[in-house]
C-alpha angles and dihedrals in degrees: 000000000000115000110267094029122123118247110222094199096239096083090275130103139193127224121259112286094026130094132225116255114172105292092343138073121229115218126209113302093031133088133196118257120168092345089306129107111237133183117268104233132190124248114299093025133092130205118259109178107299092342139068124237133188111276109263094032122120117251109220094201096243097082090272127106141194128223121259111285095026130094133225117257115172105291092342139073121229114218126211113302093030132089134198118257121168092343089306129108110237132178115275101234132191130243113308093019133096131201122258109177107294093346138072121227131187113277119228100005096099098265112148131216105219101181125015090197099053098025092234110163140170131221124244119295092023131096131225116254115170106290093343138072118229116224121224110290092034131092133198113257126213087260091059095253130128109245131172113277112254111233123224103248124206123239112291092028133091136197121274113176105302096341141058127250134185108282096220116078100333119133119223110218097199144284092323090078094240113140136175129222127245114299096021133093135221119262110172105289091343136079119226114214130205114308094025135090136199118258118171094337093311130102112237133181118271109227127203132228115311092019135095134199119260114188112333103303111026128089115201135178113281090240094052124097118246110221098199146291092320089075094238114143143181130223122261111287093023128104129223115248115173104295096340138064126240114223126224111292093032135082136204105262097171121012094186090065097031089243120168117188131198115258110247114253115264113259113258115264114251114256114268112242116245114250113259116246119224113244113257115267113255115259116247114250116266114249114254115254113240117229 
């Protein structure tokens, strides 16, 4: 061996400045422990591979360490309440629960873990969709939004919301799936046929010139009186009274019994005073006759 080297006694030697350690040689800064060269650390630190770690820490075997009370997990350290699964720290859950990121969700009831990093999850019978959960009948779009599921329609039919409608002539009223047949128009959840129009979500009769709507289905003369939503009406000059009409000169005294009463006669007009006549002017005195 070169002069100055250390003979290890087994036919091997170590270069000057190094020490024998089993089949190895420990260089400066290392010492032999159990036939292995380990780092020489200062007080309060312990060797971990080629590094030093605080005494009490866990050496992970790759030169990295974890603080006391935590466990090694790949390149991470799992703190209390977490366990290592597939080189990831996951929540340590009790019986009947499974880890989902930092949360625990029921195991075996259909709950879904949507993101193992954030712990986002969805309850049974729903599906994960970004940060939301889609209810039954909805699917997750490419934009990450819950939208109504599109049905598979048979030949001759086309999609309308979440249902199918005849492709020829039908009118789709929106995402609700309500549609109207040929010749009718949408009116909320109703369909207005010919001769009707939509007013406030209800189909009402369309009236021609000189007529007006009474109720939802009756057209009456513009001069007639409409007696209510039933569509019943009275002729011009008459008044509604329950289910009857009071003629001119009468009034409705009790609608519950359809009673029309005669209008009382008008009180007689007071006599007009006769005009006063001015008193006659006095006659001028006759001139005296001269004798």
